[in-house]
N, C-alpha and C positions, 0 to 999 in steps of 0.2 A: 321394151321391158317394163318401163315405168307405167305406161298405159295398161299393160296386161296385169301388173301387180295391183293396181287400184281397181281394175275391173273384178279381179278375183276377190279382193277384200269386199267390194260392194256386194258381191253374191253372198259371201259369208255373213256379211251384216244383214242382208235381207233375210236369210234363213233364221238368224238369231232373233231378229225382231218380230218375224212371223210367229215363232214359237212362243215368245213371251207374251204376244198379244193373244195367241190361241190359249195359252195357259191361263191368262186373266179372264178369258170369256168362257171357253168350254171347260177348261180345267177346274175353274172354281164352281162352274155349274154342276160338274160331276161331283165335286166335294159337298156341295149343298144337297144334291139329290141322294147321295149315299148316306150322308150323315157321318159324324165322327167315328163310329164304330166300324161301319163297313169300309170307310175311306182309310181308316187307320190299318184295318186288316189287309187291305190292298197295298198299301204303302210299306207295311211290315213284311209282306211277301217280296214286294219289289227290292227293298233293301237287303233281304236275306239272299235273294238271287244275285244281287250285285256283288256280294261278298265273294261269291264263286265265279261270277261272270268275268271278272278281270283275268281269270286263267284262260278264258276263251279268247279275249282281246289280245292278250299278251303284251300290248303297249310297245310293239316294235316299229310302229308307224315312222317316226322320225328317222330311224336308222335305215329303214327300207327306202325311204324317200332319198336319203343321202346316197345309198348305194345306186338307185335307179339314175340319179343325176350324174354320178361318177362313171357309171358302166352301162350306158343305154344299150350297148351290144348285148348285154345279158338280160334284157328287160323280161322276156318270157319266162326265163328260169328263176329270176328273183320273185316275179309275181306268183308263179307256181309254187315256189317254196314258201312264200307268206301265206298263200291260200291253204297249203296243206298244214302248215304249223298252226294256223287259227282254227282250222277245222277239227284237227285233233285235240287242240286246247278246248274247244267248244263241247266236243263229246266228253272230255274228262270232266269239265265243269258240270254238264248236265247229269252225268252219272253220279258224281259226288254230292250234288245239292239235294237229291231226293232222299237218301237215307238220313242226311243231316236235318231236313225239314221234319221227317218223321220223329227223329230223336228229339228235336226241339219242341214240337207240339204233338205228341202221340194221340192226344185226345181231341184234336182239332183237324178232322178230315178236309174241312173246307179250306184251311190254311195249306195243306199238303196239296190239294188240288190246284190251288192258285200258283203255288211255287212250280208245279209240274207244267202248267200251261205257260208260265213266264219263262221257264228254263228253256223251252224249245226255241225261243228267240235267239238264244246264245249261239246257236248253230248257224244262223244266217249272218252272224257278224264276220264269218270268213269271207264274205264279199267286200269287206273293207279293203282288200287287196286292189279292187278297182279304184277305190277312193285314193290309195297311195299312188297308183299310176297317174291319176289326174292331178293330185298334189305336186308330184314331180314335174309335171308340165305346166303348172300354175294354170290349171283349167278346171278349178273346183265347181264351176257352174254346172257341169253334167251331173255331178253327184248331188249338188244342191238342189237341182231341179227335181231329181228323182225323189229325194227325201221330202221336199216341199209338197210334191203332188201326193205322196203317200200320207203325209201329216194332214193335209187338207181333207183327203178322202176319208181318213179315219176319224177326224174331227167330226165330219158330218155323220158318220155312223154312230158316234158317241151321242150326238144329239138325238138321233133316232132311238137309241137304247134308252135315253132318259125319258123321251116322249112315250116310248113302248113299255115302261116300267120293268125293265129287265134288271136281273140280279147282278151282284158284284162280279161273279165269275166271268160274265161277258165282257166286262170292262177289262179284265186281265187279258182275255182273249184279243181284244182290240190292240193292245201293245204288242203282242207277238205278230199279228197280222200286219201291222204297220212296218215293223222290221222286215218281214218277209216280202211285203209288197215293194218296199224301197230297194230291197236286194234284187228283185226281179227287174225292176226299172233300171237300176244301175247296169245290170247284165246286159239288158237289151240296148241301152244306150252305148255301151262299150262294143258290143257286136256290130251295131250298126255303123259306128265311127271307125272302128279299128280292124273289122273283118273277122274271119274265122281262125286266125292264127292260134295254134295250140299252145298252151302253157305247159312247160316242163318243170322239173324240180331236181335239185341236186342236194345231197346230204351235206356237201361241203359249204354250200350257200346257206342252208339252214343253220348249221353249226356256227358260221360266221355271224349271222344275224342274232342268234341267241347270245354269242360271246359278247358282241359289241352293245347288245341291247339289254342285257340283264339289269343294269342299274335302273333303266326306265321301267322294266317289268316290276322290279322290286318297289320302285317309288310308286308306280300305279297301284300296286296291291296295297301298300301301306296307306296311300291316300284314300282309296275306296273304303278301307277298314275304318280310317278315321271320320270320314263323312257319313258312313252308314251305320256304324256300330251303335250309335246312340239310339237310332230307331229300332234296331233289333233288341237291344237291352230293354228299352222301354216296352216293347212288346212282350219280352219274356218276364220282366220283374213287375209290370203293372197291368195294362190291358190294352186291347186294340183302339178303344175310344181315345186314350191318351196319346197313342201313336198318331191318331188322326189330328188331335190338337196340335201336337209337335210338328207334324208335316205341314199343316197350315202355316204355322209360324216360319218354318224354313222356306216355304215357297215364297213368302213375302220378303223375308230377310235376303234371299239370294237373288231376287229379281234384278237388282241393280247391278250385280257383279259383272254383267256382260260389258259394262261401261269401261272399267279398267282393263278388261281383256282386249276390247277393240282399240283403246287408245295405245296399248303396248304393241299390238299387231301393226297399227299404223305407223308409229314412230321408231319401230326397230330398225329399218333400213337406214334412217337418218342417224341413229345412235352409232351404228356399225361404221358408218362413213366418218362421223365426227370423231370417234375414238382414233381413228388412224391419223387424222391431221391436226387435231387440237385437243390435247389431254386435259388441259384446264377447262376449256369449254365443256368438254364431255363430262367432267365431274360436276360442274355447275348445273347442267341440264338434268343429270341424274338426280341431284339434290332437290331440283324444282319438281321432277316427276315424283319423287318419293313424297314431297310436301303436298303436291296436288292430290295424291291418292289419300293420304291421311285426312286432309280436309273434306274431301268428297265422302269419305267413310263417316267422319264426324257429323257432317250435315245429314246423312241418312239416319244415323244413330239418334240425333236430336229430334228429327222428324218422327221417328218411331215413338219416342217417349210422348210427344206431344199429340200425335195424331194416330197412333197405333191402334188404340181401342176402337174408336169410331171407324177406322179403316177396315179392321177385321169384321165388325159388325155389318159393314156396307157390303163387303165382298162375300163373306162366308155365312153371315147370319149369326143370331143369337147363340145356337149350339156350340159355336166355336169361340165364344167370349174368353174362355179359359186359355186361349192361346197367346194372349196379350203379354204375360210375364216372359214367356219363353221368346217371343218376338223381340222384346226390348233388349234381352241379353244376346240372342244369336245375331242380331243385326249389327252390334258392335264388333263381332268378329270380322266384319267386312273391312275394318281399318286394316288389320293385320294381313287378311288375304290379299287386298288390293296392294299393299306395299310389297307383299311377297311376290306378287305378279310382276310388279315393277322391278324387283330386284332380279327377276329372271332375265331381263335385258343384260344386266352386268354379268350374271353367272354364265350365261351362254357365251358372251364374248370372251370371258376368261377361262372358259372350259372347265368350270367347277360343278357340273351338274351332279356329280357323285355325292356332294355334300347334302343334297336333298335327300338321298337315301338315309345317310347318317342322321340327319335331323328328324326324319320321320320315324326312325327306329327308336328314337327317345320319346317322342311326343305321343305316339300311339298308345304305349303302355300307360303313360300318365293319363291320357283321356279314359281309357278303359277302367283304370283304377278309380278315378274320380266319380265315373258313371256308377260304377259299382257301389261306391260309398254314399252318393247323394241321391240317386234316383229313388231308392226306398224311402228316404227321409224327405226330400223336397220335390219328388216328382219330376215332371218335365222341366220345371225351372232348374232343378239340380243338374239335368243333362245339358241344358243350355249354358249354365255357368261353367260346367266342366269343359264344354266345347270352347268357350271364350278364354278360359285360362290356358288350356293346352296349345290352342292356336297362338295365343299371345306369347307364351313361352317359346314356342317354335319359331316365332318370327323375330322376337326382340331379345330373348335371353340366351336360349341354347346356342345360337350361332356365335355368341361371345366365346364359346369354348374353343372354336376352331379359328386358328390364327389367320387362315386364308379369308375367312369371312368377317373378322373383327372390325376391321376398318369400315367395311360396307355397312355393317350392323350399326355402328356408332353413327354414321352418316344418316341412316334412317330414323334414328331417334332424334338426331339433332334437327331433322327436317320438319319437326312439330312446329318449330318457330315459323310463322307465317311469312316472314321476311324472304324465305327461299322461294315463295311463289313468284316473286317479282324480280327474278334474275334478268338483268338487262341483256338483251341480245347483243352479242359482239359482231364485228364484221365478218361476213362469210359464214355465220351460223344461222 
């Protein structure tokens, strides 16, 4: 099992690294080719669809994986129920997003067309049921391969579009085609390995999945609102070029966040075992993890202040120079995001995931309000500061309200002290 777990993690890591490398090469080339205005319009449409797309994804994957693991005899019915739920969710999202796009930008038919093209991709997310099947079997390599092949193929297509001087609408189409192509490859891989067995569905299973998964669905919806609403509001209150600058800043500031995610994925089994046999050692290692996340984030923030401007000019070119201020502010949110990812180890162990919903219910309105007040006055820098403040409050301040989270939250703030980086390993740990 240990060998299988590490093999699975290696495949997931390879996919993440490939996508980051592809974004740094092809993605930035696309941004330079389109320029801030068209690049901003494309990201405006992507963010707009993402707000509705969470309805299609539903966020039930962890619950479905749990059910598959507990009840392998119901595999076909669980997978069929997930597929049906996600398909109906995708249809609902695609139907809702179109009138919303027209109401948001009635005088911008290109924006509405981009939204329509991107929204088609939501329907193909129903094949995430296959991903859930392989997650439960710790065999993600089959899904990763399909998505990697699709990503590489579409990356080459994007290069061809740049060389052929195609318009922004074709780049929106590539995103939808990539999702569809990956879905076809996943379905083919599943059919080849598992045979023709038909999936069924049961309303009882669907209701059970929704009942147990609604906190995750709600949390996913709030998270996507929090991460995308700033770009939507910039597009509505300023213009597409400013969205382009802000998107460039975000793409750099988020590039390193795969590091804490992979660290936590790697150490999670260790922490689960340590909690059972050594409570004191478990707490010490949590403090060390919190401290490591803080100082990794601080190093990224300091690097952005010192090197952010030349880095933006090197990657994106002079038209994106105005992204520097937003980069400086948004990259510091990484400290709070990284620590929140680390706290996920503790929250899952203590079965306190519901508090994520409560926390997000408070910080999302704060973020929206600050964006509303500061974007007209301070532009994209105002949106970046709003994001920094809201995420900071959500990570360090608001959890103090909840008694169950208070001690963990105080530990995270104490971990700023670098001495916690150097916890001496005890025997057996």
